[in-house]
C-alpha positions in Angstrom: -2.2 -12.3 20.1 -4.7 -12.5 17.3 -3.3 -13.3 13.9 -4.6 -13.3 10.3 -2.9 -14.2 7.0 -3.7 -13.0 3.5 -2.2 -14.6 0.4 -1.9 -13.4 -3.2 -0.3 -15.2 -6.0 1.5 -13.8 -9.0 2.5 -15.6 -12.1 4.8 -14.5 -14.9 3.2 -14.5 -18.3 5.5 -12.7 -20.7 8.4 -10.2 -20.8 8.0 -8.2 -17.6 4.3 -8.9 -17.1 2.1 -11.4 -15.3 -1.2 -11.9 -13.5 -1.9 -11.6 -9.8 -4.8 -13.1 -7.9 -5.7 -13.0 -4.2 -6.8 -16.2 -2.5 -10.3 -14.8 -1.8 -11.2 -13.6 -5.3 -11.8 -15.3 -8.6 -10.7 -12.2 -10.6 -7.1 -12.1 -11.8 -5.4 -8.8 -12.5 -2.9 -8.4 -15.3 0.2 -6.4 -14.3 3.5 -5.3 -15.7 6.5 -3.4 -14.7 6.0 0.3 -15.4 6.8 1.5 -19.0 9.8 3.4 -17.6 11.2 0.0 -16.5 10.5 -1.7 -19.9 7.0 -2.9 -18.9 3.8 -2.8 -20.9 1.8 0.5 -20.8 -1.8 0.4 -19.7 -1.6 -2.3 -17.0 -1.5 -2.2 -13.3 2.0 -2.2 -11.8 3.3 -3.4 -8.4 3.9 0.3 -7.6 0.3 1.1 -8.3 -0.8 -1.9 -6.3 1.1 -0.4 -3.3 -0.6 3.0 -3.7 -4.0 1.3 -4.1 -3.4 -0.7 -0.9 -2.5 2.5 1.0 -5.6 4.4 -0.4 -7.9 1.4 0.1 -6.8 0.8 3.6 -7.3 4.5 4.5 -10.9 4.3 3.2 -11.8 1.2 5.0 -10.1 2.3 8.2 -11.8 5.7 8.2 -15.2 4.2 7.5 -14.7 1.8 10.5 -13.7 4.6 12.8 -16.5 6.8 11.6 -19.1 4.1 12.1 -17.8 3.4 15.6 -17.9 7.2 16.3 -21.4 7.5 14.8 -19.9 10.1 12.5 -21.9 10.9 9.4 -20.2 11.7 6.1 -21.5 12.2 2.6 -18.5 10.9 0.7 -14.8 10.0 0.9 -12.3 9.8 -1.9 -8.7 9.0 -1.3 -5.7 9.1 -3.6 -2.2 8.0 -2.8 1.0 9.2 -4.5 4.4 7.5 -4.0 7.7 9.0 -4.8 10.3 6.4 -6.1 13.9 7.5 -5.8 17.3 5.9 -6.1 19.1 5.7 -2.8 21.5 3.4 -0.9 20.7 -0.1 -2.1 18.7 0.9 -5.1 15.3 2.2 -5.9 12.8 2.6 -3.1 9.7 4.6 -2.2 11.0 7.5 -0.1 7.5 9.1 0.5 3.9 8.1 0.2 1.4 10.9 0.5 -2.3 10.1 1.1 -4.8 12.6 0.0 -8.3 12.0 1.6 -11.1 14.2 0.3 -14.0 14.0 2.9 -17.4 15.6 2.3 -19.6 16.3 5.3 -23.0 18.0 5.6 -22.3 20.5 8.4 -19.5 23.0 9.0 -19.9 22.2 12.8 -18.5 18.7 12.1 -15.3 19.9 10.5 -13.1 19.7 13.6 -14.4 16.2 14.5 -13.8 15.2 10.9 -10.2 16.3 11.1 -9.7 14.4 14.4 -11.1 11.3 12.8 -8.8 11.7 9.8 -5.8 12.0 12.1 -6.9 8.9 14.0 -7.2 7.1 10.7 -3.6 8.2 9.7 -2.3 6.6 12.9 -4.5 3.5 12.5 -4.2 2.5 8.8 -2.4 -0.9 9.0 -1.0 -0.7 5.5 0.7 2.7 6.1 1.9 1.5 9.5 3.3 -1.8 8.0 5.4 -0.2 5.2 8.5 -0.5 7.4 7.8 -4.2 8.2 10.2 -7.0 7.8 10.1 -8.7 4.5 11.1 -12.4 4.4 11.7 -14.3 1.1 11.3 -18.0 1.4 12.2 -19.3 -2.1 11.8 -22.6 -3.9 13.5 -23.5 -7.1 12.1 -26.3 -9.2 13.9 -28.0 -12.2 11.7 -29.4 -14.9 12.5 -30.7 -18.3 11.0 -28.7 -21.1 8.2 -30.3 -23.1 9.2 -31.7 -26.5 7.8 -29.8 -29.5 
């Protein structure tokens, strides 16, 4: 079985905020808890990262399927909206809705476009993985504070 690993690192910077950086990019992204959870307004949140992952995965998956199918499109824009609700065990996303907006040149391609969008829905690995097992492998370090 083929296997790939992707790593991102997050570091706390202040209050309920930090920076995150994937292993493959130099650019760091500042993030915070959402303002409704006492975070800083105007920054990315983990909740927005999750929606961005779902939308971005849909785009790249559709483009790959379209290329393999020799399907021509003019544009594709995708938004994703997640509903966060309190349930058993606390807050969780109970629904993520993906809204692709595909533009094509010919009405005669509409049915094929819909079939490719359905195939993308079944194939998008982020959406398929949202029910995956999460493992936390923690390390706790003790370090003396630096003298002032």
